[in-house]
C-alpha positions as CSV (number, residue, x, y, z in Angstrom):
1,L,0.2,0.0,0.1
2,V,2.8,2.6,1.2
3,E,4.5,1.9,-2.1
4,D,1.4,2.6,-4.6
5,Q,1.1,5.8,-2.2
6,M,4.8,7.0,-3.0
7,S,4.4,6.0,-6.8
8,R,0.7,8.4,-6.3
9,L,3.1,11.2,-4.7
10,R,5.8,11.3,-7.0
11,V,3.6,11.4,-10.0
12,A,1.8,14.6,-8.4
13,V,5.1,16.2,-7.1
14,R,6.6,15.9,-10.6
15,R,4.0,16.9,-12.4
16,L,3.2,20.2,-9.8
17,R,7.1,21.1,-10.0
18,N,7.3,20.7,-14.3
19,G,4.1,22.1,-14.8
20,S,4.5,25.1,-12.6
21,P,7.5,26.9,-13.2
22,G,9.2,28.5,-9.6
23,T,7.2,25.2,-8.0
24,D,9.6,24.0,-5.3
25,L,8.0,21.3,-3.7
26,W,9.9,18.7,-1.7
27,F,9.3,15.5,-0.4
28,G,10.9,12.2,1.5
29,R,10.3,8.9,3.2
30,Y,12.3,9.0,6.4
31,T,12.3,5.1,7.5
32,G,14.8,2.9,9.2
33,A,15.5,1.5,5.1
34,S,16.6,5.2,4.3
35,P,19.5,5.8,3.8
36,G,21.9,8.6,5.4
37,N,21.3,7.1,9.1
38,G,22.7,8.2,12.1
39,D,24.5,11.9,12.7
40,R,25.4,14.2,9.9
41,P,29.0,13.5,8.2
42,Q,31.2,16.4,9.7
43,G,34.7,15.5,8.6
44,P,36.8,13.4,7.2
45,R,36.5,10.8,9.8
46,D,33.0,10.2,8.1
47,R,34.0,9.7,4.6
48,T,32.9,6.1,4.3
49,R,29.4,6.4,5.9
50,L,29.2,9.7,3.0
51,S,30.5,7.5,0.7
52,A,28.5,5.0,0.4
53,T,25.3,7.1,0.4
54,A,26.5,9.4,-1.9
55,S,26.9,6.2,-4.4
56,T,23.2,5.0,-3.3
57,L,22.3,8.5,-4.8
58,R,24.5,7.9,-7.7
59,S,22.9,4.8,-8.3
60,L,19.4,5.7,-8.4
61,C,20.0,8.8,-10.8
62,S,21.9,6.2,-12.9
63,D,19.0,3.2,-13.0
64,I,16.4,6.0,-13.4
65,D,18.0,7.2,-16.4
66,V,18.0,4.0,-17.9
67,I,14.5,3.4,-16.8
68,G,13.3,6.7,-18.1
69,A,15.0,5.8,-21.6
70,A,13.4,2.4,-21.6
71,L,9.6,3.4,-20.2
72,A,6.8,5.5,-21.6
73,S,4.6,5.4,-18.8
74,E,4.9,8.1,-16.3
75,D,3.2,5.9,-13.5
76,L,5.7,3.1,-14.0
77,L,8.4,5.8,-14.0
78,A,7.1,6.8,-10.6
79,Q,7.5,3.4,-8.9
80,F,11.6,4.7,-8.8
81,P,12.9,7.3,-6.9
82,D,14.9,10.0,-8.5
83,P,16.8,12.3,-6.2
84,R,16.6,15.2,-8.8
85,D,12.7,15.8,-9.0
86,G,11.2,16.9,-6.1
87,E,12.4,13.8,-3.6
88,L,14.5,13.3,-0.6
89,I,16.2,10.2,-0.1
90,A,18.7,10.7,2.4
91,R,17.7,11.0,6.3
92,W,20.6,13.8,6.6
93,D,19.2,15.6,3.7
94,M,15.4,15.4,5.4
95,V,17.3,16.8,8.8
96,A,19.0,19.6,7.2
97,T,16.4,20.4,4.8
98,P,12.9,19.4,6.0
99,P,10.8,18.7,2.9
100,D,7.1,19.9,2.8
101,I,5.5,16.3,2.8
102,L,7.5,13.7,5.2
103,V,5.9,10.3,4.9
104,T,6.9,7.8,7.9
105,N,5.8,5.2,10.3
106,Y,4.5,5.9,13.9
107,S,7.5,3.8,14.7
108,M,10.1,6.1,13.1
109,L,7.9,9.3,14.5
110,N,8.6,7.9,18.1
111,A,12.7,7.8,17.1
112,I,12.4,11.1,15.5
113,L,10.7,12.7,18.6
114,M,13.3,11.0,21.1
115,R,16.7,11.2,19.2
116,D,19.1,14.3,19.1
117,I,19.9,13.9,15.8
118,E,16.2,14.7,14.0
119,E,16.3,17.8,16.5
120,D,17.1,20.3,13.5
121,L,14.2,18.8,11.4
122,L,11.8,19.6,14.2
123,A,13.6,22.9,15.3
124,Q,13.0,24.0,11.7
125,S,9.5,23.0,11.5
126,R,8.7,24.9,14.5
127,R,10.3,28.0,13.1
128,W,8.4,27.8,9.9
129,L,5.2,27.2,11.6
130,A,6.0,30.4,13.7
131,M,7.2,32.2,10.8
132,A,3.1,33.0,8.9
133,P,-0.4,32.7,10.8
134,S,-0.8,30.7,7.1
135,N,1.6,27.9,7.8
136,T,-0.3,24.8,8.8
137,F,0.8,21.3,9.8
138,T,-0.9,18.6,8.3
139,L,-0.9,15.5,9.8
140,V,-2.0,12.7,7.7
141,V,-3.0,9.2,9.3
142,D,-4.0,6.3,6.9
143,E,-5.9,2.9,7.8
144,L,-7.4,4.8,11.0
145,H,-9.2,1.6,12.5
146,L,-6.4,-0.4,12.9
147,Y,-5.1,2.3,15.9
148,R,-7.2,0.7,18.8
149,G,-6.5,-0.8,22.2
150,T,-3.1,-0.4,23.5
151,A,-1.3,-0.2,20.3
152,G,-3.6,2.9,19.3
153,A,-3.2,4.7,22.4
154,E,0.6,4.6,22.3
155,V,0.1,5.9,18.8
156,A,-2.0,8.6,20.5
157,M,0.6,9.0,23.0
158,V,3.2,10.0,19.9
159,I,0.7,12.1,18.2
160,R,0.8,14.0,21.4
161,N,4.2,14.4,22.3
162,L,4.5,15.4,18.2
163,L,2.4,18.2,19.1
164,H,4.3,19.1,22.2
165,R,7.3,18.9,20.7
166,L,6.1,21.4,17.3
167,D,4.6,24.1,20.1
168,L,0.9,23.0,18.6
169,D,-2.5,22.7,20.6
170,P,-4.6,20.1,19.1
171,D,-7.2,23.0,18.7
172,S,-4.6,25.4,17.4
173,P,-6.2,26.3,13.8
174,K,-2.1,25.6,12.8
175,F,-3.0,21.9,13.4
176,R,-4.8,19.8,10.5
177,I,-5.6,16.1,10.9
178,M,-6.7,13.8,7.6
179,A,-7.2,10.4,8.4
180,T,-8.4,7.3,6.5
181,S,-10.4,4.5,7.0
182,A,-13.0,2.2,5.3
183,S,-14.4,1.1,8.2
184,M,-15.3,3.6,11.2
185,P,-18.8,3.9,11.4
186,S,-20.8,6.9,11.1
187,D,-21.8,7.2,14.1
188,G,-21.2,9.0,17.3
189,S,-18.9,6.1,18.5
190,S,-16.1,7.9,15.6
191,L,-16.1,11.5,17.1
192,Q,-15.1,10.2,20.5
193,F,-12.5,7.5,19.1
194,L,-11.2,10.8,17.0
195,E,-11.4,13.1,20.1
196,G,-9.8,10.7,22.1
197,F,-7.0,9.5,19.3
198,F,-6.3,13.1,18.4
199,G,-6.7,15.2,21.8
200,A,-8.8,17.5,19.1
201,A,-12.5,18.3,20.3
202,R,-14.9,16.6,18.4
203,S,-16.5,19.9,17.5
204,S,-13.6,20.9,15.4
């Protein structure tokens, strides 16, 4: 499912960037499989880690050039990441320059909130939110019905921690929630669940 979402995201971002001159939109997937983990390289002693990540990025560029020459379909090409076209690949890059859209999972989000190495990502996001009243943080949660019981409570606490670290209140006009589910009942129990999960009043 997430691969399908990433492909659709690539198509959308590439169309926006290529169809609207001056559009500088970036996204990235921040997971345990993303290259460039650990502290950002600081000098010669980090040359090996830096070279390995750079090699990964060069290989992606080379691969997509070969694939692009063979495929005419934009949808098929979107199955492959291209670090030159709106997609940040390395974690170091996403910490240094947070993308407009960050795709992750709740386990990695929890790790981001607990570690010092991602503090720049959070600090820059806080500053961006404070820069203008119109700057809004949107949280998208897919398959919401899966977050029930103890696991759901843990994810709800991660979300509260995230809002705290971003200096946001659940009812802040700068905070927006998008949640998807194909099996939530359309009655008051869903509103009660949403209120408890996100900490925002059901009237919002």
